[in-house]
Backbone of each chain as ProteinMPNN parsed JSONL, in Angstrom:
{"seq_chain_A": "MGEFLQRLLQNYPYVFAAILFGIGTFTVLTHSNLLKKVIGINIMEGSTYLFFVAAGNIRGGVAPIQDMSDPNLVYVNPLPQALMLTGIVVSVSVTALSLALIMRLYKLYGTVDSREINRIRNEVRASGSSSKG", "coords_chain_A": {"N_chain_A": [[21.398, -0.655, -8.966], [19.254, -2.437, -8.553], [19.444, -2.629, -5.788], [18.864, -0.017, -5.128], [16.137, 0.168, -5.946], [15.094, -1.666, -4.168], [15.518, -0.404, -1.714], [13.792, 1.751, -2.089], [11.333, 0.385, -2.161], [11.257, -0.607, 0.457], [11.018, 1.784, 1.8], [8.378, 2.673, 1.281], [6.234, 4.474, 2.236], [7.451, 6.992, 2.214], [7.953, 7.272, -0.477], [5.345, 7.459, -1.458], [4.675, 9.884, -0.26], [6.424, 11.555, -1.651], [5.348, 11.287, -4.219], [2.799, 12.418, -3.842], [3.606, 15.025, -3.214], [4.708, 15.731, -5.654], [2.389, 15.698, -7.275], [0.954, 17.798, -6.113], [2.73, 19.964, -6.585], [2.739, 19.992, -9.389], [0.056, 20.644, -9.873], [-0.048, 23.24, -8.771], [1.751, 24.552, -10.466], [0.771, 24.283, -13.114], [-2.025, 24.805, -13.363], [-4.288, 27.467, -14.04], [-6.451, 28.269, -12.671], [-7.277, 29.772, -9.662], [-8.408, 28.607, -7.389], [-7.819, 25.913, -7.8], [-5.082, 26.049, -7.558], [-4.883, 26.544, -4.797], [-5.88, 24.119, -3.859], [-3.795, 22.472, -4.758], [-1.66, 23.398, -3.158], [-2.612, 22.509, -0.701], [-2.524, 19.752, -1.09], [0.243, 19.386, -1.228], [0.907, 20.09, 1.406], [-0.387, 18.009, 2.757], [1.212, 15.884, 1.933], [3.586, 16.396, 3.301], [2.713, 15.995, 5.924], [2.178, 13.242, 5.854], [4.779, 12.306, 5.398], [6.164, 13.079, 7.753], [4.719, 11.802, 9.856], [5.002, 9.163, 9.079], [7.756, 8.914, 9.348], [8.036, 8.831, 12.085], [7.039, 6.38, 12.765], [6.931, 3.064, 14.179], [7.365, -0.315, 13.405], [4.841, -2.477, 14.44], [4.325, -0.952, 16.642], [2.157, 0.839, 18.947], [-0.466, 3.353, 19.162], [0.497, 6.449, 20.734], [-0.701, 6.361, 23.497], [-0.9, 6.045, 26.891], [-0.882, 2.833, 28.24], [-1.81, 1.165, 30.983], [-2.132, -1.497, 31.564], [-0.37, -3.099, 30.173], [2.967, -3.167, 30.374], [4.968, -3.629, 28.51], [4.512, -2.583, 26.028], [5.245, -1.207, 22.783], [5.533, 2.08, 21.907], [4.713, 4.329, 19.236], [6.598, 7.142, 17.894], [5.732, 10.06, 19.541], [6.356, 12.689, 18.972], [6.587, 13.677, 16.167], [3.868, 13.579, 15.488], [2.718, 15.461, 17.214], [4.029, 17.744, 16.272], [2.966, 17.885, 13.72], [0.344, 18.542, 14.26], [0.616, 21.256, 14.871], [1.449, 22.03, 12.321], [-0.879, 21.566, 10.83], [-2.589, 23.539, 11.779], [-1.285, 25.855, 10.868], [-1.514, 25.402, 8.114], [-4.271, 25.555, 7.784], [-4.647, 28.255, 8.393], [-3.246, 29.481, 6.275], [-4.749, 28.544, 4.095], [-7.27, 29.686, 4.644], [-6.706, 32.449, 4.472], [-5.838, 32.644, 1.797], [-8.143, 31.833, 0.421], [-9.868, 33.888, 1.148], [-8.626, 36.04, -0.124], [-8.985, 35.207, -2.766], [-11.772, 35.332, -2.957], [-12.084, 38.094, -2.801], [-10.758, 38.866, -5.158], [-12.489, 37.658, -6.998], [-14.786, 39.165, -6.639], [-13.868, 41.597, -7.643], [-13.019, 41.088, -10.335], [-14.701, 39.179, -11.445], [-13.932, 36.591, -12.053], [-12.021, 33.586, -11.35], [-9.738, 32.911, -12.574], [-6.308, 33.095, -13.164], [-5.007, 33.875, -15.498], [-7.033, 35.133, -16.975], [-7.513, 37.256, -15.22], [-5.087, 38.645, -15.42], [-5.257, 39.366, -18.134], [-7.512, 41.069, -18.129], [-6.556, 43.077, -16.469], [-4.426, 44.093, -18.044], [-5.878, 45.04, -20.249], [-7.432, 47.047, -19.041], [-5.392, 48.745, -18.227], [-4.304, 49.492, -20.708], [-6.51, 50.806, -21.96], [-6.866, 52.854, -20.149], [-4.486, 54.376, -20.445], [-4.731, 55.188, -23.1], [-7.034, 56.766, -23.062], [-6.182, 58.828, -21.499], [-4.199, 59.957, -23.085]], "CA_chain_A": [[20.032, -0.271, -9.371], [18.33, -3.306, -7.823], [19.478, -2.236, -4.378], [18.159, 1.268, -5.057], [14.693, -0.093, -5.987], [14.709, -2.356, -2.935], [15.411, 0.614, -0.658], [12.556, 2.509, -2.331], [10.208, -0.454, -1.752], [11.227, -0.633, 1.918], [10.587, 3.1, 2.273], [7.258, 3.045, 0.408], [5.44, 5.659, 2.608], [8.152, 8.205, 1.782], [7.749, 7.386, -1.928], [3.993, 7.991, -1.636], [4.723, 11.305, 0.091], [7.074, 12.261, -2.763], [4.4, 11.335, -5.338], [1.788, 13.423, -3.5], [4.238, 16.334, -3.338], [4.804, 16.02, -7.081], [1.056, 16.028, -7.785], [0.626, 19.146, -5.646], [3.547, 20.942, -7.302], [2.248, 20.061, -10.772], [-1.209, 21.398, -9.852], [0.224, 24.661, -8.542], [2.483, 25.159, -11.575], [0.133, 24.253, -14.427], [-3.401, 25.299, -13.427], [-4.425, 28.911, -13.886], [-7.552, 28.514, -11.742], [-6.656, 30.025, -8.357], [-8.911, 27.628, -6.41], [-7.059, 24.678, -7.988], [-3.757, 26.282, -6.971], [-5.007, 26.347, -3.35], [-5.986, 22.67, -3.647], [-2.451, 21.923, -4.925], [-0.885, 23.708, -1.95], [-3.082, 21.634, 0.376], [-2.01, 18.399, -1.336], [1.648, 19.39, -0.81], [0.941, 20.052, 2.873], [-0.744, 16.659, 3.17], [2.34, 14.976, 1.729], [4.555, 16.566, 4.394], [2.183, 15.321, 7.119], [2.403, 11.802, 5.67], [6.21, 12.035, 5.551], [6.584, 13.208, 9.151], [4.115, 10.778, 10.71], [5.622, 7.89, 8.703], [9.114, 8.87, 9.884], [7.99, 8.5, 13.51], [6.376, 5.097, 12.991], [7.701, 1.854, 14.461], [6.576, -1.49, 13.029], [4.338, -3.173, 15.627], [4.062, -0.024, 17.726], [0.77, 1.269, 19.1], [-0.627, 4.795, 19.286], [1.133, 6.861, 21.994], [-1.595, 6.604, 24.635], [-0.378, 5.168, 27.943], [-1.722, 1.681, 28.588], [-1.258, 0.671, 32.253], [-2.274, -2.945, 31.732], [0.719, -3.806, 29.511], [4.146, -2.283, 30.398], [5.942, -3.966, 27.461], [4.067, -2.073, 24.727], [6.117, -0.269, 22.062], [4.755, 3.217, 21.408], [5.344, 5.073, 18.143], [7.137, 8.427, 18.327], [4.632, 11.05, 19.596], [6.795, 14.05, 18.639], [6.142, 14.145, 14.835], [2.418, 13.779, 15.461], [2.442, 16.749, 17.852], [4.486, 18.817, 15.382], [2.06, 17.994, 12.58], [-0.829, 19.298, 14.715], [0.967, 22.649, 14.626], [1.459, 22.258, 10.886], [-2.249, 21.613, 10.321], [-3.154, 24.86, 12.097], [-0.686, 26.818, 9.941], [-2.066, 25.207, 6.774], [-5.638, 26.095, 7.792], [-4.529, 29.708, 8.324], [-2.848, 29.853, 4.918], [-5.878, 28.289, 3.203], [-8.324, 30.67, 4.899], [-6.296, 33.748, 3.934], [-5.817, 32.638, 0.331], [-9.516, 31.787, -0.065], [-10.435, 35.237, 1.297], [-8.085, 36.873, -1.203], [-9.618, 34.795, -4.019], [-13.125, 35.91, -2.946], [-11.947, 39.512, -3.119], [-10.442, 38.945, -6.586], [-13.68, 37.311, -7.769], [-15.69, 40.322, -6.59], [-13.327, 42.672, -8.474], [-12.824, 40.75, -11.742], [-15.723, 38.266, -11.922], [-13.368, 35.306, -12.452], [-10.947, 33.126, -10.464], [-8.661, 32.437, -13.445], [-5.245, 34.096, -13.055], [-4.702, 34.409, -16.832], [-8.106, 36.086, -17.274], [-7.31, 38.454, -14.404], [-3.978, 39.382, -16.034], [-5.724, 39.957, -19.393], [-8.382, 42.205, -17.815], [-5.707, 44.155, -15.952], [-3.702, 44.713, -19.155], [-6.841, 45.811, -21.041], [-7.783, 48.269, -18.297], [-4.234, 49.64, -18.258], [-4.169, 50.039, -22.067], [-7.582, 51.78, -22.224], [-6.633, 54.017, -19.29], [-3.424, 55.222, -21.001], [-5.178, 55.778, -24.363], [-8.006, 57.82, -22.777], [-5.447, 59.977, -20.988], [-3.472, 60.596, -24.182]], "C_chain_A": [[18.998, -1.11, -8.634], [18.264, -2.952, -6.358], [18.705, -0.937, -4.153], [16.645, 1.05, -5.021], [14.228, -0.787, -4.714], [14.578, -1.365, -1.773], [14.145, 1.43, -0.818], [11.348, 1.71, -1.887], [10.104, -0.51, -0.234], [10.697, 0.686, 2.482], [9.344, 3.582, 1.53], [6.422, 4.219, 0.911], [6.098, 6.961, 2.164], [7.971, 8.404, 0.283], [6.355, 7.94, -2.214], [3.959, 9.48, -1.315], [5.349, 12.115, -1.036], [6.122, 12.377, -3.952], [3.335, 12.403, -5.092], [2.348, 14.831, -3.654], [4.354, 16.732, -4.802], [3.464, 16.408, -7.677], [0.681, 17.459, -7.386], [1.406, 20.213, -6.388], [3.068, 21.121, -8.729], [0.954, 20.871, -10.847], [-0.951, 22.881, -9.704], [0.845, 25.297, -9.783], [1.633, 25.273, -12.827], [-1.257, 24.866, -14.462], [-3.43, 26.811, -13.252], [-5.611, 29.273, -12.994], [-6.988, 28.631, -10.325], [-7.133, 29.034, -7.302], [-8.134, 26.319, -6.54], [-5.639, 24.83, -7.466], [-3.803, 26.06, -5.457], [-5.123, 24.862, -3.026], [-4.613, 22.022, -3.768], [-1.573, 22.186, -3.713], [-1.297, 22.779, -0.812], [-2.609, 20.205, 0.177], [-0.542, 18.312, -0.924], [1.771, 19.338, 0.71], [0.611, 18.655, 3.387], [0.407, 15.682, 2.991], [3.379, 15.156, 2.834], [4.044, 15.932, 5.686], [2.44, 13.829, 7.036], [3.861, 11.47, 5.924], [6.614, 12.057, 7.019], [6.03, 12.079, 10.002], [4.697, 9.408, 10.38], [7.026, 7.786, 9.278], [9.11, 8.496, 11.36], [7.44, 7.125, 13.795], [7.38, 4.012, 13.366], [6.808, 0.673, 14.108], [6.144, -2.238, 14.289], [4.067, -2.258, 16.79], [2.589, 0.335, 17.786], [0.741, 2.779, 19.25], [-0.139, 5.259, 20.652], [0.141, 7.296, 23.066], [-1.261, 5.572, 25.692], [-1.378, 4.074, 28.29], [-1.109, 1.032, 29.831], [-1.239, -0.849, 32.311], [-1.081, -3.697, 31.147], [1.955, -2.913, 29.491], [5.128, -2.553, 29.268], [5.54, -3.464, 26.09], [5.137, -1.169, 24.116], [5.233, 0.843, 21.509], [5.482, 3.845, 20.227], [5.738, 6.449, 18.669], [6.018, 9.477, 18.376], [5.025, 12.431, 19.091], [6.385, 14.493, 17.236], [4.646, 14.392, 14.775], [2.048, 15.118, 16.089], [2.863, 17.903, 16.955], [3.528, 18.999, 14.218], [0.737, 18.642, 12.965], [-0.593, 20.79, 14.501], [0.913, 22.976, 13.141], [0.066, 22.364, 10.296], [-2.863, 22.984, 10.587], [-2.601, 25.916, 11.14], [-1.312, 26.674, 8.554], [-3.497, 25.716, 6.693], [-5.604, 27.614, 7.683], [-4.209, 30.164, 6.905], [-4.018, 29.676, 3.955], [-6.967, 29.335, 3.384], [-7.968, 32.009, 4.279], [-6.327, 33.749, 2.409], [-7.232, 32.572, -0.237], [-10.181, 33.152, 0.065], [-9.941, 36.159, 0.188], [-8.73, 36.518, -2.535], [-11.046, 35.332, -4.097], [-13.092, 37.377, -3.347], [-11.663, 39.707, -4.622], [-11.676, 38.65, -7.434], [-14.668, 38.466, -7.782], [-15.209, 41.416, -7.535], [-13.398, 42.324, -9.96], [-13.897, 39.813, -12.296], [-15.188, 36.942, -12.412], [-12.307, 34.903, -11.431], [-9.766, 32.601, -11.267], [-7.554, 33.49, -13.504], [-4.896, 34.682, -14.426], [-5.741, 35.452, -17.241], [-7.882, 37.394, -16.526], [-6.183, 39.305, -14.984], [-4.423, 40.087, -17.305], [-6.575, 41.205, -19.119], [-7.553, 43.386, -17.311], [-4.985, 44.878, -17.088], [-4.64, 45.564, -20.005], [-7.172, 47.135, -20.367], [-6.632, 49.268, -18.36], [-4.103, 50.306, -19.629], [-5.241, 51.103, -22.332], [-7.386, 53.024, -21.384], [-5.599, 54.942, -19.879], [-3.885, 55.899, -22.287], [-6.159, 56.921, -24.098], [-7.302, 59.06, -22.242], [-4.795, 60.742, -22.142], [-4.461, 61.154, -25.175]], "O_chain_A": [[17.994, -0.589, -8.149], [17.195, -2.965, -5.746], [18.002, -0.767, -3.156], [15.942, 1.642, -4.201], [13.122, -0.543, -4.231], [13.661, -1.463, -0.958], [13.49, 1.771, 0.166], [10.424, 2.271, -1.298], [9.003, -0.467, 0.315], [10.017, 0.706, 3.508], [9.25, 4.759, 1.182], [5.908, 4.95, 0.065], [5.417, 7.914, 1.787], [7.848, 9.533, -0.192], [6.186, 8.782, -3.096], [3.297, 10.253, -2.008], [4.889, 13.212, -1.354], [6.074, 13.411, -4.618], [3.002, 13.185, -5.982], [1.667, 15.725, -4.156], [4.137, 17.888, -5.167], [3.386, 17.332, -8.487], [0.164, 18.229, -8.195], [0.851, 21.239, -6.779], [2.992, 22.241, -9.233], [0.769, 21.679, -11.757], [-1.547, 23.696, -10.409], [0.524, 26.435, -10.127], [1.75, 26.263, -13.55], [-1.651, 25.406, -15.496], [-2.702, 27.369, -12.432], [-5.771, 30.43, -12.604], [-6.313, 27.724, -9.839], [-6.366, 28.654, -6.417], [-7.819, 25.679, -5.536], [-5.048, 23.864, -6.984], [-2.887, 25.466, -4.889], [-4.546, 24.389, -2.047], [-4.28, 21.129, -2.99], [-0.826, 21.307, -3.282], [-0.452, 22.312, -0.048], [-2.321, 19.508, 1.15], [-0.112, 17.313, -0.348], [2.627, 18.634, 1.246], [1.238, 18.167, 4.327], [0.573, 14.759, 3.789], [3.993, 14.18, 3.265], [4.83, 15.391, 6.463], [2.866, 13.21, 8.011], [4.167, 10.477, 6.584], [7.322, 11.163, 7.484], [6.761, 11.464, 10.778], [4.873, 8.577, 11.271], [7.457, 6.697, 9.658], [10.075, 7.906, 11.846], [7.374, 6.724, 14.957], [8.531, 4.037, 12.928], [5.63, 0.653, 14.466], [6.984, -2.596, 15.115], [3.62, -2.722, 17.839], [1.856, 0.164, 16.811], [1.778, 3.415, 19.44], [-0.33, 4.55, 21.64], [0.139, 8.451, 23.493], [-1.326, 4.369, 25.438], [-2.542, 4.335, 28.59], [-0.038, 0.429, 29.762], [-0.423, -1.433, 33.024], [-0.799, -4.818, 31.571], [2.017, -1.986, 28.684], [6.054, -1.765, 29.08], [6.138, -3.855, 25.088], [5.845, -0.458, 24.828], [4.305, 0.588, 20.742], [6.711, 3.895, 20.205], [5.289, 6.876, 19.732], [5.41, 9.759, 17.343], [4.159, 13.259, 18.809], [5.869, 15.603, 17.098], [4.195, 15.31, 14.089], [1.183, 15.832, 15.581], [2.169, 18.916, 16.868], [3.295, 20.121, 13.771], [0.067, 19.228, 12.115], [-1.471, 21.505, 14.017], [0.414, 24.026, 12.735], [-0.164, 23.148, 9.375], [-3.568, 23.531, 9.739], [-3.344, 26.769, 10.655], [-1.607, 27.669, 7.891], [-3.906, 26.25, 5.662], [-6.419, 28.207, 6.977], [-4.814, 31.106, 6.392], [-4.264, 30.531, 3.104], [-7.531, 29.823, 2.404], [-8.805, 32.643, 3.637], [-6.777, 34.714, 1.791], [-7.506, 33.186, -1.268], [-10.968, 33.542, -0.797], [-10.702, 36.949, -0.37], [-8.999, 37.4, -3.35], [-11.494, 35.742, -5.167], [-13.931, 37.852, -4.113], [-12.239, 40.583, -5.268], [-11.899, 39.295, -8.459], [-15.315, 38.727, -8.797], [-16.022, 42.093, -8.164], [-13.792, 43.165, -10.769], [-13.995, 39.663, -13.514], [-15.894, 36.221, -13.118], [-11.755, 35.753, -10.731], [-8.892, 31.926, -10.723], [-7.813, 34.642, -13.85], [-4.529, 35.854, -14.519], [-5.402, 36.508, -17.776], [-8.03, 38.482, -17.081], [-6.291, 40.529, -15.04], [-4.049, 41.233, -17.556], [-6.408, 42.243, -19.759], [-7.804, 44.537, -17.668], [-4.926, 46.108, -17.113], [-4.278, 46.659, -20.436], [-7.194, 48.191, -20.999], [-6.844, 50.469, -18.522], [-3.833, 51.503, -19.727], [-4.936, 52.173, -22.86], [-7.693, 54.13, -21.829], [-5.771, 56.16, -19.84], [-3.5, 57.035, -22.562], [-6.14, 57.929, -24.804], [-7.735, 60.188, -22.478], [-4.819, 61.971, -22.193], [-4.062, 61.738, -26.182]]}, "seq_chain_B": "MSKKVAIVLLVGLSIVMLLAIAELPIYGCANTPVQNYVAERYISGALSDTGALNMVASIVIDYRAYDTLIETTVLFTSIIAVFLVLKKGKD", "coords_chain_B": {"N_chain_B": [[2.881, 29.136, -16.411], [4.22, 26.852, -18.763], [3.126, 23.478, -19.643], [5.155, 21.722, -20.378], [7.572, 22.759, -19.348], [6.94, 22.581, -16.657], [6.748, 19.801, -16.334], [9.395, 18.995, -16.874], [10.731, 20.254, -14.728], [9.49, 18.888, -12.619], [10.316, 16.241, -13.053], [13.071, 16.453, -12.556], [12.936, 17.245, -9.855], [11.693, 14.997, -8.704], [13.591, 13.011, -9.158], [15.684, 13.855, -7.491], [14.347, 13.672, -5.014], [13.746, 10.906, -4.857], [16.327, 9.787, -4.836], [17.145, 10.762, -2.363], [15.295, 9.518, -0.687], [16.017, 6.851, -0.904], [18.312, 6.858, 0.595], [17.426, 7.226, 3.147], [16.845, 6.097, 6.588], [15.554, 2.767, 7.143], [12.064, 2.251, 6.81], [9.965, 2.039, 9.651], [11.743, 0.883, 11.435], [13.111, 0.466, 14.76], [15.458, 1.576, 15.686], [16.256, 4.017, 14.485], [17.589, 7.331, 13.705], [15.455, 9.048, 14.268], [14.052, 7.978, 16.41], [15.168, 8.862, 18.995], [16.722, 9.902, 22.126], [14.98, 11.933, 22.837], [12.333, 11.225, 22.088], [12.169, 8.941, 23.663], [12.287, 10.055, 26.232], [9.896, 11.532, 26.248], [8.038, 9.451, 26.024], [8.524, 7.875, 28.285], [8.356, 9.682, 30.386], [6.017, 11.161, 30.248], [3.63, 10.637, 31.673], [4.315, 10.879, 34.437], [5.367, 13.468, 34.455], [3.388, 15.221, 33.37], [0.883, 14.125, 33.829], [-0.84, 13.291, 31.875], [-2.483, 10.867, 29.917], [-2.423, 10.641, 27.184], [0.199, 10.988, 25.069], [0.727, 12.7, 22.929], [-1.0, 14.824, 23.436], [0.138, 15.686, 25.837], [2.59, 16.641, 24.945], [1.786, 18.718, 23.189], [0.274, 20.428, 24.845], [1.746, 20.763, 27.185], [4.718, 20.168, 27.294], [5.557, 21.559, 25.009], [4.276, 24.076, 25.215], [4.58, 26.79, 24.674], [4.973, 26.805, 21.963], [2.4, 26.068, 21.098], [1.018, 28.257, 22.054], [2.026, 30.444, 20.523], [1.227, 29.489, 18.114], [-1.54, 29.784, 18.229], [-1.528, 32.514, 18.028], [-0.726, 32.796, 15.375], [-2.985, 31.726, 14.085], [-4.903, 33.584, 14.952], [-3.907, 35.955, 13.801], [-4.231, 35.338, 11.089], [-7.013, 35.169, 10.96], [-7.732, 37.804, 11.555], [-6.612, 39.012, 9.303], [-8.183, 37.869, 7.299], [-10.685, 38.989, 7.9], [-10.069, 41.677, 7.458], [-9.531, 41.648, 4.708], [-11.985, 40.876, 3.646], [-13.599, 42.949, 4.394], [-16.29, 45.214, 4.06], [-15.861, 47.961, 2.22], [-15.3, 51.305, 0.887], [-14.286, 50.904, -1.695]], "CA_chain_B": [[3.997, 28.269, -16.811], [3.73, 25.829, -19.691], [3.127, 22.134, -19.072], [6.429, 21.031, -20.625], [8.547, 23.245, -18.37], [6.565, 22.034, -15.361], [7.088, 18.372, -16.296], [10.86, 18.883, -16.755], [11.056, 20.609, -13.342], [9.016, 17.843, -11.718], [11.176, 15.051, -13.199], [14.279, 16.741, -11.789], [12.621, 17.241, -8.417], [11.401, 13.65, -8.212], [14.855, 12.245, -9.125], [16.383, 14.246, -6.264], [13.623, 13.148, -3.852], [13.885, 9.443, -4.784], [17.7, 9.51, -4.389], [17.212, 11.026, -0.923], [14.491, 8.519, 0.029], [16.79, 5.605, -0.858], [19.338, 6.981, 1.631], [16.822, 7.374, 4.471], [16.762, 4.856, 7.35], [14.454, 1.915, 6.688], [10.785, 2.613, 7.426], [9.421, 1.141, 10.659], [12.753, 0.356, 12.351], [13.056, 1.106, 16.066], [16.736, 2.214, 16.055], [16.616, 5.076, 13.558], [17.874, 8.594, 14.425], [14.234, 9.724, 14.711], [13.634, 7.432, 17.71], [16.314, 9.098, 19.87], [16.404, 10.06, 23.55], [13.867, 12.881, 23.033], [11.099, 10.443, 22.076], [12.182, 8.073, 24.852], [11.965, 10.884, 27.394], [8.473, 11.853, 26.201], [7.218, 8.256, 26.24], [8.658, 7.365, 29.649], [8.104, 10.677, 31.416], [4.822, 11.986, 30.033], [2.603, 10.441, 32.718], [4.754, 11.44, 35.71], [5.615, 14.905, 34.317], [2.22, 16.04, 33.065], [-0.349, 13.487, 34.258], [-1.721, 13.022, 30.746], [-2.292, 9.539, 29.332], [-2.13, 10.821, 25.763], [1.507, 11.666, 25.012], [0.66, 13.81, 21.973], [-1.61, 15.947, 24.147], [1.073, 16.225, 26.833], [3.6, 17.442, 24.228], [1.196, 19.942, 22.63], [-0.25, 21.341, 25.867], [2.619, 20.98, 28.329], [6.154, 20.29, 26.998], [5.768, 22.603, 23.997], [3.113, 24.946, 25.358], [4.83, 28.083, 24.017], [4.717, 26.56, 20.537], [0.957, 26.122, 20.888], [0.575, 29.644, 22.318], [2.34, 31.262, 19.355], [0.413, 28.947, 17.024], [-2.844, 30.458, 18.28], [-1.308, 33.859, 17.49], [-0.749, 32.661, 13.914], [-4.388, 31.565, 13.688], [-5.57, 34.865, 15.214], [-3.467, 36.907, 12.776], [-4.842, 35.021, 9.796], [-8.436, 35.512, 11.024], [-7.797, 39.264, 11.422], [-6.33, 39.355, 7.907], [-9.354, 37.493, 6.506], [-11.733, 39.995, 8.101], [-9.65, 42.917, 6.79], [-9.665, 41.492, 3.256], [-13.396, 40.764, 3.271], [-14.345, 44.073, 4.944], [-17.017, 45.992, 3.059], [-15.402, 49.342, 2.296], [-15.765, 52.175, -0.195], [-13.964, 50.323, -3.005]], "C_chain_B": [[3.475, 27.144, -17.692], [3.905, 24.44, -19.084], [4.471, 21.455, -19.23], [7.481, 21.449, -19.601], [8.251, 22.654, -17.004], [6.946, 20.566, -15.253], [8.596, 18.184, -16.153], [11.294, 19.193, -15.324], [10.69, 19.48, -12.394], [9.868, 16.586, -11.824], [12.476, 15.253, -12.432], [14.055, 16.66, -10.299], [12.411, 15.827, -7.908], [12.655, 12.781, -8.206], [15.611, 12.562, -7.832], [15.7, 13.624, -5.039], [13.795, 11.644, -3.723], [15.294, 9.053, -4.347], [17.821, 9.717, -2.879], [16.454, 9.959, -0.144], [15.246, 7.203, 0.135], [17.867, 5.658, 0.213], [18.754, 7.068, 3.028], [16.886, 6.058, 5.233], [15.485, 4.086, 7.02], [13.199, 2.191, 7.515], [10.375, 1.572, 8.467], [10.443, 0.569, 11.606], [12.73, 1.144, 13.663], [14.329, 1.864, 16.39], [17.184, 3.211, 14.998], [16.931, 6.343, 14.344], [16.617, 9.336, 14.894], [13.858, 9.273, 16.121], [14.767, 7.619, 18.722], [15.841, 9.332, 21.306], [15.243, 11.011, 23.79], [12.543, 12.114, 23.086], [11.027, 9.524, 23.291], [11.761, 8.835, 26.087], [10.465, 11.191, 27.43], [7.641, 10.633, 26.554], [7.301, 7.812, 27.696], [8.213, 8.386, 30.678], [6.807, 11.433, 31.298], [3.842, 11.859, 31.184], [3.033, 11.09, 34.016], [4.948, 12.949, 35.617], [4.319, 15.697, 34.218], [0.909, 15.424, 33.537], [-1.307, 13.19, 33.129], [-1.428, 11.631, 30.198], [-1.889, 9.644, 27.87], [-0.843, 11.625, 25.622], [1.497, 12.826, 24.022], [0.067, 15.034, 22.648], [-0.65, 16.537, 25.157], [2.16, 17.045, 26.164], [3.002, 18.773, 23.783], [0.865, 20.932, 23.734], [0.807, 21.692, 26.898], [4.086, 21.169, 27.941], [6.404, 21.439, 26.036], [4.614, 23.587, 24.017], [3.326, 26.288, 24.674], [4.609, 27.972, 22.512], [3.229, 26.697, 20.242], [0.419, 27.532, 21.089], [0.811, 30.527, 21.091], [1.532, 30.797, 18.142], [-0.985, 29.569, 17.02], [-2.711, 31.896, 17.798], [-1.331, 33.855, 15.967], [-2.188, 32.581, 13.417], [-5.143, 32.883, 13.833], [-5.214, 35.891, 14.138], [-4.14, 36.627, 11.444], [-6.327, 35.36, 9.809], [-8.614, 37.021, 10.874], [-7.594, 39.675, 9.966], [-7.517, 39.013, 7.016], [-10.449, 38.54, 6.654], [-11.376, 41.322, 7.44], [-9.857, 42.825, 5.292], [-11.128, 41.523, 2.847], [-14.24, 41.93, 3.771], [-15.048, 44.823, 3.816], [-16.614, 47.45, 3.21], [-15.968, 50.171, 1.163], [-15.495, 51.538, -1.552], [-14.224, 48.828, -2.993]], "O_chain_B": [[2.429, 26.556, -17.415], [4.695, 24.234, -18.163], [4.901, 20.706, -18.354], [8.193, 20.608, -19.051], [9.163, 22.271, -16.272], [7.416, 20.124, -14.205], [9.04, 17.317, -15.4], [12.128, 18.482, -14.763], [11.45, 19.144, -11.486], [10.124, 15.927, -10.817], [12.939, 14.347, -11.739], [14.861, 16.09, -9.564], [12.879, 15.476, -6.824], [12.789, 11.905, -7.352], [16.115, 11.661, -7.16], [16.369, 13.113, -4.14], [13.971, 11.139, -2.615], [15.461, 8.105, -3.58], [18.505, 8.956, -2.194], [16.895, 9.535, 0.924], [15.138, 6.508, 1.145], [18.3, 4.613, 0.698], [19.497, 6.994, 4.007], [16.973, 4.999, 4.611], [14.466, 4.677, 6.662], [13.255, 2.343, 8.735], [10.429, 0.37, 8.205], [10.071, -0.173, 12.514], [12.381, 2.325, 13.686], [14.315, 2.718, 17.276], [18.363, 3.251, 14.647], [16.585, 6.436, 15.522], [16.69, 10.157, 15.808], [13.401, 10.077, 16.933], [15.279, 6.634, 19.255], [14.708, 9.005, 21.658], [14.58, 10.925, 24.824], [11.734, 12.313, 23.992], [9.961, 9.345, 23.88], [10.977, 8.339, 26.897], [9.835, 11.124, 28.485], [6.659, 10.739, 27.288], [6.296, 7.419, 28.287], [7.735, 8.006, 31.747], [6.505, 12.269, 32.15], [3.278, 12.859, 31.631], [2.236, 11.779, 34.652], [4.719, 13.653, 36.601], [4.156, 16.717, 34.887], [-0.092, 16.134, 33.639], [-2.469, 12.869, 33.376], [-0.267, 11.256, 30.033], [-1.107, 8.833, 27.375], [-0.789, 12.795, 26.002], [2.178, 13.828, 24.239], [0.556, 16.149, 22.467], [-0.61, 17.755, 25.331], [2.619, 18.037, 26.729], [3.612, 19.827, 23.965], [1.13, 22.127, 23.603], [0.788, 22.796, 27.443], [4.656, 22.223, 28.225], [7.349, 22.207, 26.214], [4.037, 23.901, 22.976], [2.379, 26.873, 24.15], [4.128, 28.904, 21.868], [2.833, 27.347, 19.275], [-0.507, 27.96, 20.4], [-0.079, 31.264, 20.667], [1.194, 31.589, 17.262], [-1.548, 29.848, 15.962], [-3.651, 32.45, 17.228], [-1.871, 34.765, 15.338], [-2.572, 33.262, 12.466], [-5.924, 33.261, 12.959], [-6.08, 36.601, 13.627], [-4.568, 37.547, 10.748], [-6.864, 35.793, 8.79], [-9.514, 37.48, 10.17], [-8.287, 40.552, 9.45], [-7.837, 39.759, 6.09], [-11.072, 38.939, 5.67], [-12.25, 42.019, 6.924], [-10.299, 43.785, 4.661], [-11.482, 42.12, 1.83], [-15.46, 41.923, 3.604], [-14.473, 45.041, 2.749], [-16.97, 48.104, 4.19], [-16.972, 49.81, 0.55], [-16.33, 51.602, -2.454], [-14.014, 48.157, -4.004]]}, "name": "protein", "num_of_chains": 2, "seq": "MGEFLQRLLQNYPYVFAAILFGIGTFTVLTHSNLLKKVIGINIMEGSTYLFFVAAGNIRGGVAPIQDMSDPNLVYVNPLPQALMLTGIVVSVSVTALSLALIMRLYKLYGTVDSREINRIRNEVRASGSSSKGMSKKVAIVLLVGLSIVMLLAIAELPIYGCANTPVQNYVAERYISGALSDTGALNMVASIVIDYRAYDTLIETTVLFTSIIAVFLVLKKGKD"}
């Protein structure tokens, strides 16, 4: 158990990433406000960026920009940083599309609460079937 | 979903994640599997291969240019979808 906690302390950036991921998941699962769900998804994405960039880090390394004056510099891994640039673009695309869909829902129902939207839909369905019958 | 179910799910998820984090290589070490020959190749060859001082830029623009090309397609598709969703129509 002590060894387990020591490993967690040594890997503290990964633990922070896990905590952030948990916060994002909790937000997505418990909030019925759609905007807050989008915020939760963005927090989860941020935790994956933290995890990847931390995995490429070297203690004492410098940012991967070539420095001619000092050939003995240790550079951190540039590959996770480049991959996370791609990830940021994907997350922006997902956020833009979901915000557009939420705008459309707000225009239709006058609310951004998913429970309210479900209630209104059920009411409309019930009144529609009763008027037909 | 109710808060209790979400908390139970999250406790299970965090136990799995913490067990995995304890097995990961120690943070900040230079001889982990992440720092393999691929990163070495990028760090040593970026200047002579691409002429860029910034290695991240050389990876994004040159080594993995197709990745960036398709990524712009993703962005373009999402912009088209946003305009379709927000289009002022009959309904």
